[in-house]
C-alpha positions in Angstrom: -91.5 -32.1 10.3 -90.8 -30.7 13.7 -87.9 -28.5 14.6 -86.4 -31.2 16.8 -86.4 -33.7 13.9 -84.8 -31.1 11.6 -82.1 -30.4 14.2 -81.5 -34.1 14.7 -81.1 -34.7 11.0 -78.7 -31.7 10.7 -76.6 -33.1 13.5 -76.5 -36.6 11.9 -75.5 -35.1 8.6 -72.8 -32.9 10.3 -71.5 -35.9 12.1 -71.5 -37.9 8.9 -69.2 -35.3 7.3 -67.0 -35.2 10.4 -66.6 -39.0 10.4 -66.1 -39.1 6.6 -63.3 -36.5 7.0 -61.7 -38.7 9.7 -62.0 -41.7 7.3 -60.3 -39.7 4.5 -57.5 -38.8 6.9 -57.3 -42.6 7.7 -56.7 -43.3 4.0 -53.7 -40.9 4.1 -52.4 -41.5 7.7 -51.7 -45.1 8.6 -52.3 -44.3 12.2 -56.1 -43.7 11.8 -58.3 -46.6 10.8 -60.5 -45.8 7.8 -63.2 -48.4 8.0 -64.8 -47.6 11.4 -65.0 -43.9 10.7 -66.6 -44.5 7.3 -69.0 -46.9 8.9 -70.0 -44.2 11.4 -70.3 -41.8 8.5 -72.6 -44.2 6.7 -74.8 -44.7 9.8 -75.1 -40.9 10.3 -75.9 -40.3 6.7 -78.6 -43.0 6.8 -80.2 -41.4 9.8 -79.7 -37.9 8.5 -81.0 -37.9 5.0 -81.8 -40.4 2.2 -80.2 -38.0 -0.3 -76.9 -38.0 1.6 -77.0 -41.7 2.1 -77.4 -42.3 -1.6 -74.6 -39.8 -2.4 -72.2 -41.4 0.2 -72.9 -44.9 -1.1 -72.1 -43.7 -4.7 -68.6 -42.3 -3.7 -65.4 -44.1 -4.6 -64.4 -43.9 -0.9 -67.5 -46.0 0.1 -67.1 -48.4 -2.8 -63.3 -49.0 -2.1 -63.4 -49.2 1.7 -66.9 -50.2 2.9 -68.9 -51.9 0.2 -67.2 -55.3 0.6 -67.6 -55.2 4.4 -71.3 -54.1 4.2 -72.0 -56.8 1.6 -70.0 -59.8 3.0 -69.1 -58.8 6.6 -65.4 -59.4 5.7 -62.2 -57.3 6.0 -58.6 -57.7 4.9 -56.1 -58.7 7.6 -54.5 -55.3 7.3 -57.9 -53.5 7.9 -58.5 -55.7 11.0 -55.0 -55.1 12.4 -55.2 -51.3 11.9 -58.6 -51.1 13.6 -57.6 -53.3 16.5 -54.3 -51.5 17.1 -56.0 -48.1 17.0 -58.8 -49.2 19.4 -56.2 -50.7 21.7 -54.3 -47.4 21.9 -57.6 -45.6 22.7 -58.5 -48.1 25.4 -55.0 -48.0 26.8 -55.4 -44.3 27.7 -58.1 -44.7 30.4 -56.5 -48.0 31.4 -53.3 -46.1 32.3 -54.9 -42.9 33.6 -57.5 -44.4 35.8 -56.7 -46.2 39.0 -60.0 -48.0 39.4 -59.7 -51.8 39.3 -63.3 -52.3 38.1 -62.8 -49.9 35.1 -59.6 -51.7 34.3 -61.3 -55.1 34.4 -64.1 -53.7 32.2 -61.6 -52.4 29.7 -59.8 -55.8 29.6 -63.1 -57.5 29.0 -63.9 -55.0 26.1 -60.5 -55.7 24.5 -61.1 -59.5 24.8 -64.5 -59.3 23.2 -63.2 -57.0 20.5 -60.5 -59.5 19.6 -63.0 -62.4 19.7 -65.4 -60.5 17.4 -62.8 -59.5 14.9 -61.2 -63.0 14.8 -64.3 -65.2 14.8 -67.2 -63.1 13.6 -65.7 -61.1 10.8 -64.3 -63.1 7.9 -60.8 -62.3 6.6 -60.4 -61.5 3.0 -57.3 -62.2 0.9 -55.3 -59.0 0.2 -56.5 -57.2 -2.9 
């Protein structure tokens, strides 16, 4: 294995732990969405190491928050609302700060697509 691949794998594993930490904070703090951070952690662990991927998928955190989504592409309504509101807050920052009409139009299109995707492409589960 080349040094570049080793560095890349290390970066993916480090990012996996960073996103996992943010996901854990999302469990505790209602402001942060848990699911997207854990999905990012899962992707990073998959690209970083088979051992870390298997470890992450065996954790209670993964089983409780991601397994159902990965298996059935479905979320609870509260998960959807939390993710959408957090993303809206993040998108509102450049929308307010930037005075470029094209960027604002792009951000509005992104928000519209995000809502379309969450409403029509991801099934809504009954609350557990």
